[in-house]
N, C-alpha and C positions, 0 to 999 in steps of 0.2 A: 444265738446273736441276740443280745438284748438291746433295744432302742428306747429312747427316752420316752416316758410316760406322758400322756399328752390330754387335754381336755376332751376330747372324743372319748377316750378311755374312761374318764371321769363320769361322763354321762352314762356311758354303758354299765360302770360300776354300780352306780345308784339303780340303774333299771334292773340290773341282775339282783341287788339287794330286795327291791320290792318283790320282784318274782319268786324269789327264794322263801320269803316270809308267808307266801300262799300254799307253800308244800309243808307237809309233815314228813321230816325225815330225820334221822338219828346221825350222829356223828359217825359210828359204825357204818351205816348204810353209804355215806359219803366217801369212807375209807374204802369200803368194797368196790364201789363204784370206780374210784380213780384207779385201782388196782386192775379190775377187770378191763378198763379202757385202755390201759398200757399194755396188757398181755393179750389183748384181741378175745377175751372171754366173753363172747356174745351172749351165751347162755345165761351167765350171770348178770349181765346188763338187762336182758329181758326179763330176769326174775325181779330185778330190783325196779324197773318201770313198771311192771306189773302190780307190784306195791304201792305204787304212787310215787315212788321218787321222781324229782325233776329231772328231766332230760336235759335241763340247763345249769344243773347243779355245778358248783365249782368246789375245787378242792381247799384246804385251808390255806393255800398259797395264792389262791385267786385264778386258778386255771381251769376254765369250763372244760368240760368231760370231752368235748368234741376236739378241742385243742390238743388235749392229753393224747387222744386217739390218732390224731394226725401225725402229731411228733414221733409217735411210736410206731406209725405205719400199721395200726391196728385196723385193717380195711372192713372186717366183718363188722366192728363196732361202728365205724364211721357209717357204713351203709346203714346199719339199723338206726343210728341216730338221726340220720339225714331223712329216714323214712317217717320218723315222729313229726306229727302237724304241729306240735308245740316247740321244736327246735328253733333256736334264735342263731341262725348262721352268722350274724354280725356282733355276736357276743364277744368282747375282748378280755384278754387277761389284765393283771395290774399294770403291764407295761403298754397297754394299749394295743396290742396284737389281736388281729382277728383271725378266725380260721383260714380265710383267703390270704392273708399275710403268710400264715405259717406253711400253708400249701405251695405258695408261690416261692419262698425260699427253699423249700425242699425239691422244688422242681417237678412237683407232682401235677403235670398238664391235666391228664384225666380228671382229677378232683378238682382242680381250678374250674375246668370247663363245667362241671357239674355244678359247683358253687355258684358261678356267675350266671350260666344259662337256664339252670333248672330252679335254682333258690334265689336268684336275682341278689347275691352278695354285693355290698359295696364296693366299688372299685376305687373310690375316691372319698377322702374324708380328711380332717384336720392332721397336720404333720405326716408321719410315715404312712406309706400306701403300700399295696400289694406290688405296684410295679417297682418301688424303690427295693422291696424284698427280692424280687425276681432279679433285678439287676445286680444287686449285691453278691449274688452267687454265679452271675453270668449265665442265667437260663434264658437263651435267645427266644426258644419256642414258647416259654411262658410269657415273655414280655410281649412277643408278637401278637398273641392273644389278647393280652389285657389291653393292648393299645388299639387292636382291631375291634374291641368291644366296648371302647369309649375312655379308656384310662387316659388322664391327663399326662402329657409327656413330660412337661415342666413342672410337675406337682413339687412342692416345697415342703421340706421338713421344718420344725420349728426354728432349726440353725440354718434354714435356705440351703439344704443339701437336695440337690437333683438327681432324679434316676440317672442321667448321665453321668454324673460324679461317681455314683455308685458302680456302673457299668466299666468306667475307666479303671477305677480301682480293682475292679474282678480280673481285668485283663482281657476280657473277651471283645476283640476288634470288631467282629461282625455285629455284635450287640450295639456297640457304639455307633457304628455306621447306621443301623437301624433308626436309632434315636435321633440321630442328626438328619436322616432323610425324612423322618416323621416331624422335623422341625424344632428340635431341641435347641435351646438358645445357649450359645458359646459364652456369652457376656455375663451370665449370672454368676454372682458371687456369693459363696456361703458367709456366714456370720464371722468367719475369720479372714474374710476378704479374698478367698481362694477360688479360682475358677476350675473347671473341669482340667484344663492345661496345667495348672498348677498342681493339681491332684495327680496327673500322669507323671508328674516330675518327681512328687514327693514319693510316689509308690514305684519309681524306677520303671515306668513303662515307656521306653524311648520311642518305639515304633508309633504308639498311640498318640504320644506328645508330637512327634514330627507330623503326624497326620492332621493333628487338632491345628496345629501352627499353620499347616498348609491351607486348611479350610479357613481358618480366621483370616489369612491374607486375602483368599479370594473373595470372601464375604465383605470386609471390611476395609480392602485395599492399603493395608498397613500392617507392619509386624506386630505381634503380640507383645505387649509390655506386661512383665511380671508384677506382682502386688506391691513390691517395695518401690519399683520405679513409678508405678502408677498412683501411688500415694504421693511421692516427690512431685510429681509434675502436676 
């Protein structure tokens, strides 16, 4: 899932460039590191780190090695990198995705817990957040953990997409209920003027749409008006 590049990613990219310049490493070493990260070759990663290769190195496409390891479920390499005192757990790729965001969309709750509780990974930042990513795939347990540890329920992407909208799109009714029970705002509209109810209609989630309309009526004492009629009024 590729989400829009954001200013948070720009800042991290600049920090990454500065960090890279302080290490002497060859293109071949970066290639070997990326391959080892993808195939969980922990001995090769240990060897490269012992030669002074940056644990926060990025491949030619701007992907930090920790993100590569998470995406390919290279658990031994993940553990090794997280043990390194120089690892930056908030370093993003060119799309502004952090390790916690990738772990969240993968539904890797143990890793999400490790990143948050042990490494203090950022829960909220500009635009897309780990909670958005967890909700995109309907990962209820990850969303519960993130919210319990301080994630903002109504965090907004640059296009004003909310985690609730992503949860609706995923079709996980329990997750939708969780967000609503935690205070998610049904009235928020994205940059296209759509609410979570409209998203439910667009993605053909009739039971969720009905439930959201029922809650809207209880909360606001009037039936929901869709975007076209709302503009006309």
